[in-house]
C-alpha positions in Angstrom: 137.8 99.9 117.9 138.9 97.3 120.4 136.5 94.6 119.2 137.1 95.4 115.5 138.3 92.0 114.3 135.5 90.2 116.2 132.9 92.5 114.7 134.2 91.7 111.2 134.1 87.9 111.9 130.5 88.2 113.3 129.5 90.3 110.2 130.9 87.7 107.9 129.1 84.8 109.8 125.7 86.7 109.9 126.1 87.9 106.3 126.8 84.3 105.2 123.7 83.2 107.0 121.7 85.9 105.4 123.1 85.0 101.9 122.2 81.4 102.7 118.6 82.5 103.4 118.6 84.4 100.0 119.7 81.2 98.3 117.1 79.0 100.1 114.2 81.4 99.5 114.8 83.9 96.7 116.8 81.8 94.2 113.7 79.6 94.0 112.0 82.6 92.4 114.7 82.6 89.6 114.4 78.8 89.1 110.8 78.0 90.1 109.3 78.8 86.6 112.0 76.6 84.9 111.3 73.6 87.2 107.5 74.2 87.2 107.4 74.2 83.4 109.6 71.1 83.3 112.2 72.8 81.1 114.8 71.9 83.8 115.0 69.3 86.4 115.7 70.3 90.0 119.4 69.2 89.6 119.9 71.1 86.4 118.2 74.2 87.9 120.6 74.1 90.9 123.6 73.9 88.6 122.4 76.7 86.4 121.6 78.9 89.4 124.9 78.2 91.1 126.9 79.4 88.1 124.8 82.4 87.1 123.8 83.6 90.6 127.4 83.7 91.5 128.4 85.4 88.3 125.7 88.0 88.8 126.6 88.7 92.4 130.3 89.0 91.5 130.2 90.9 88.2 127.1 93.1 88.7 126.4 93.2 92.4 128.2 96.5 93.3 125.6 99.0 92.3 122.7 98.1 94.5 125.0 97.5 97.5 125.6 101.2 97.7 121.9 101.8 98.4 121.6 99.2 101.1 124.9 100.3 102.7 124.5 104.0 102.8 120.9 105.0 101.8 118.6 104.0 104.6 120.2 105.2 107.9 121.4 108.8 108.6 125.1 108.0 109.3 125.7 111.5 110.6 123.8 110.8 113.8 126.3 108.0 114.6 129.5 109.9 114.2 130.2 109.8 118.0 129.1 106.2 118.5 130.0 104.2 115.5 129.7 100.9 117.4 125.9 101.5 117.4 125.8 101.2 113.6 127.9 98.1 113.8 125.5 96.5 116.3 122.6 97.6 114.1 124.0 96.1 110.9 124.8 92.8 112.8 121.3 92.7 114.2 119.7 93.4 110.8 121.7 90.5 109.2 120.8 88.1 111.9 117.1 89.1 112.0 116.7 88.9 108.2 118.5 85.5 108.1 116.2 84.0 110.8 113.0 85.3 109.1 114.2 83.8 105.7 114.9 80.5 107.5 111.3 80.4 108.9 109.7 81.5 105.6 111.7 78.9 103.6 110.7 76.1 106.0 107.0 76.9 105.3 107.6 77.3 101.5 106.7 81.0 101.5 108.4 83.1 98.8 109.0 86.3 100.8 111.2 89.2 99.8 114.8 89.2 101.0 114.9 93.0 100.2 111.8 93.5 102.5 113.5 91.5 105.2 116.8 93.5 105.3 115.3 96.9 104.7 112.7 96.3 107.4 115.4 95.0 109.8 117.6 98.1 109.2 114.7 100.5 109.7 113.7 98.5 112.9 117.1 98.8 114.5 117.5 102.5 113.5 114.1 103.5 115.0 114.6 101.4 118.2 118.2 102.4 118.8 118.4 105.9 117.5 114.9 107.3 117.0 112.6 108.1 114.0 114.9 110.9 112.7 117.8 108.3 112.1 115.9 106.9 109.0 116.0 108.5 105.6 112.2 108.1 105.1 112.3 109.5 101.6 114.7 106.7 100.6 112.6 104.1 102.3 109.5 105.5 100.5 111.1 105.2 97.1 112.1 101.6 97.9 108.5 100.8 99.1 107.2 102.4 95.9 109.5 100.1 93.8 107.9 97.1 95.6 104.5 98.1 94.2 105.8 99.2 90.8 108.0 96.2 90.0 105.3 93.5 90.2 102.9 95.6 88.2 105.6 96.4 85.6 106.8 92.7 85.4 103.1 91.5 85.2 102.4 93.9 82.3 105.5 92.9 80.4 104.8 89.2 80.9 101.2 89.7 79.8 102.4 91.4 76.6 105.1 88.8 75.9 102.7 85.9 76.3 100.1 87.6 74.0 102.9 88.0 71.4 103.7 84.3 71.8 100.0 83.4 71.2 99.8 85.7 68.2 103.0 84.7 66.4 103.2 81.1 67.4 100.4 79.3 69.2 97.3 80.7 67.4 98.8 80.1 63.9 98.2 77.3 61.3 101.7 75.8 61.9 102.7 76.5 65.5 105.8 74.2 65.4 107.3 75.9 62.3 106.6 79.4 63.7 108.1 78.4 67.1 111.4 77.4 65.3 111.3 80.7 63.4 110.5 83.1 66.2 112.1 81.5 69.3 115.7 82.6 68.2 114.4 86.2 68.0 113.2 86.0 71.7 116.6 84.4 72.6 118.5 87.3 71.0 116.3 89.9 72.8 116.8 88.2 76.2 120.6 87.9 75.9 121.0 91.4 74.4 119.1 93.1 77.3 121.0 91.2 80.0 124.4 91.8 78.3 123.8 95.5 77.8 122.9 96.2 81.4 125.8 94.1 82.7 128.3 95.9 80.5 127.1 99.4 81.4 126.2 99.0 85.0 127.7 95.8 86.5 131.3 95.9 85.3 132.1 99.4 86.5 133.7 98.1 89.7 135.8 95.7 87.7 137.3 98.7 85.9 135.8 98.1 82.5 134.7 101.4 81.0 133.1 101.2 77.6 131.6 103.8 75.2 127.9 103.5 74.4 128.6 102.2 70.9 131.2 99.7 72.1 128.7 98.4 74.7 125.9 98.0 72.1 128.2 96.2 69.6 129.6 93.8 72.3 126.1 93.0 73.6 124.8 92.4 70.1 127.8 90.1 69.3 127.4 88.1 72.5 123.6 87.8 71.9 124.2 86.6 68.3 126.7 84.0 69.6 124.3 82.6 72.2 121.4 82.7 69.6 123.6 80.8 67.1 124.4 78.0 69.6 120.7 77.7 70.7 119.6 77.7 67.0 121.6 74.5 66.5 119.7 72.8 69.3 116.4 74.1 68.0 117.1 72.8 64.5 117.5 69.3 65.9 114.1 69.2 67.5 111.7 67.1 65.5 108.0 67.1 65.6 106.6 64.3 67.8 103.0 63.5 66.5 102.6 60.8 69.3 103.2 63.3 72.1 101.2 66.0 70.3 98.1 63.7 70.4 98.1 63.9 74.2 98.8 67.7 74.4 98.5 69.6 71.1 101.5 71.8 71.7 104.1 69.3 73.1 106.5 69.7 70.2 106.1 73.5 70.3 106.9 73.5 74.0 110.1 71.5 73.4 111.3 74.5 71.3 110.4 76.8 74.1 112.3 74.7 76.6 115.6 75.8 74.8 114.5 79.4 75.3 113.6 78.7 78.9 117.2 77.6 79.5 118.4 81.0 78.3 115.8 83.0 80.4 116.6 80.8 83.5 120.3 81.8 83.2 119.3 85.4 82.6 117.0 85.5 85.7 119.6 83.8 87.9 122.2 86.4 86.8 119.8 89.3 87.3 118.8 88.0 90.7 122.4 87.5 91.9 123.3 91.1 90.7 120.4 92.6 92.7 119.9 90.5 95.8 123.5 89.9 96.8 123.4 93.5 98.1 120.9 92.4 100.8 123.6 90.3 102.5 126.9 92.1 101.6 125.7 95.7 102.1 125.6 95.5 105.9 128.9 93.5 106.0 130.6 96.2 103.9 129.3 98.9 106.3 130.8 97.0 109.3 134.1 96.4 107.5 134.3 100.1 106.4 133.7 101.4 110.0 136.4 99.0 111.5 139.0 99.8 108.8 138.5 103.6 109.2 139.0 103.4 113.0 135.3 104.0 113.8 134.6 106.8 111.3 131.1 106.4 109.8 130.2 107.1 106.2 133.7 107.0 104.7 133.7 106.4 101.0 135.5 103.1 100.3 135.4 100.6 97.5 133.5 97.4 98.1 136.1 94.7 98.7 135.8 91.9 96.2 136.0 89.1 98.8 132.7 90.4 100.3 130.9 89.8 97.0 132.5 86.4 96.7 131.3 85.5 100.3 127.8 86.6 99.4 127.8 84.6 96.2 129.0 81.4 97.9 126.3 81.8 100.6 123.6 82.2 98.0 124.6 79.0 96.2 124.9 77.1 99.6 121.3 78.1 100.5 119.9 76.9 97.2 121.7 73.6 97.3 120.6 72.8 100.9 117.0 74.2 101.2 115.8 75.8 97.9 113.5 73.0 96.8 110.5 74.0 99.1 109.9 77.5 97.6 110.6 76.2 94.1 107.5 74.1 94.4 105.4 77.1 95.5 106.5 79.4 92.7 106.8 76.8 90.0 103.7 74.7 90.4 101.2 76.2 92.9 100.3 79.7 91.6 99.3 78.7 88.0 100.1 75.8 85.7 103.3 76.7 83.8 104.5 75.4 80.4 107.9 76.5 78.9 106.2 79.2 76.8 104.4 80.7 79.8 107.5 80.3 82.0 109.6 82.1 79.4 107.2 85.1 79.4 107.2 85.3 83.2 111.0 84.8 83.6 112.1 87.3 80.8 109.7 89.9 82.1 111.0 89.5 85.7 114.6 89.4 84.6 114.3 92.5 82.5 112.6 94.4 85.4 115.2 93.3 88.0 118.2 94.1 85.7 116.8 97.6 85.0 116.3 98.2 88.7 119.7 96.8 89.5 121.2 99.3 87.0 119.5 102.2 88.6 120.6 101.1 92.1 117.0 100.5 93.4 116.8 97.4 95.6 113.5 96.0 94.3 112.1 92.7 95.4 112.8 89.8 93.0 110.0 87.9 94.7 107.4 90.5 94.0 108.6 90.9 90.5 108.5 87.3 89.6 105.2 86.5 91.3 103.8 89.6 89.5 105.1 88.2 86.2 103.6 84.7 86.9 100.3 86.4 87.8 100.5 88.4 84.5 100.9 85.1 82.5 98.1 83.6 84.4 95.8 86.6 83.8 96.6 86.3 80.0 94.7 82.9 80.3 91.9 84.3 82.5 91.5 84.6 86.3 90.4 81.0 86.6 94.0 79.9 85.7 95.2 81.3 89.1 95.2 79.5 92.4 93.9 82.4 94.5 94.4 80.5 97.8 98.1 80.3 97.2 98.2 83.9 96.0 96.5 85.1 99.2 99.0 83.2 101.4 101.9 84.8 99.4 100.5 88.3 99.8 100.0 87.7 103.6 103.6 86.5 104.0 104.7 89.7 102.2 102.8 91.9 104.6 104.3 90.1 107.6 107.9 90.3 106.4 108.6 94.0 107.1 107.3 94.1 110.7 108.9 90.7 111.4 112.3 91.9 110.2 112.0 95.2 112.2 110.9 93.5 115.5 113.6 90.9 115.4 116.3 93.4 114.5 115.4 95.8 117.3 115.5 92.9 119.8 118.9 91.7 118.6 120.2 95.3 118.6 119.5 95.6 122.3 121.0 92.2 123.0 124.3 93.0 121.2 124.4 96.5 122.7 124.0 94.9 126.2 126.8 92.4 125.5 129.4 94.8 124.0 128.4 98.3 125.1 127.3 97.6 128.6 
């Protein structure tokens, strides 16, 4: 392909822009609950997200990338004109990146997965016709957007009820918090470690038996729990602070747990959502490297995952604060115990989906989990005006991505293809 190198440079630039948009908009979902519950400051949240988002993208991001790269468009229809798929992927990245920039500016927590899937479907229908799209695959992705917030909401509701039963509604909440919070920490780390070992590290070449995986995950979870238990033991009851808010000392114990769940959520988010930026880059690189052949099986180059990881961190550092405010403060009032239930439920749902290769929406999952925690306290605890705005932005995202992508597709086709 005569423009091959130029296509790869464009794909990297647009892909980095898209990854920046994920960092600006979506990482806020991972960190919003931590900042909103005051378990972390903005600066600490950015640092935690930078480390764990990048780790998730690099170590566990390969699985979902396959779905974005190969699952949506019927590559067979493009065998004679591979450049059309290149223009389409470039258009999809640019369209999704621009929509995320707009949404982040207004503080809307939209779905980056919606954005890129809508954009890919938009270019495919506009440039190739309805038959170019694997509608069954798109249908299963759309189903996951409905199932994931419901699932996360239900898990968050159950988790928060367990916190109320074992800790908050007892005679000595502070003592019970110190007793049970390490159990929640172990559970969190064990789930994340297990899925990372079995699903995420395959492309690094680490093949483990089931028993080895469980033992390693349990050992790692015990290690993290042990470190956190040291911090928990040092927390003393503060009668003065408890006079103002009865559970202040209890929430201090949960703040340690919130640190762990924030790291878990950032890792889970990086593993799932880096695919939205790097999947289309990988498709362009594969076509150019195989001399225009579409659909060749090729391993995902590690440098593409690194590019995506750096882009996500850059977006968070420069523009992430706006959406953090929406998710963390404006849906419902969060404390560390409520934030923990929402974040662990969302992280668990995202990691499970990442393991199965389904690109679910982290945004939908986390907002569903925050709603679940709010519902556990009654419908009055929710700010329905903010919830309505969020739902409206979700509805607009798919058509916005599709329209922008089809427009950019025709522009790129006109420039390069004549």
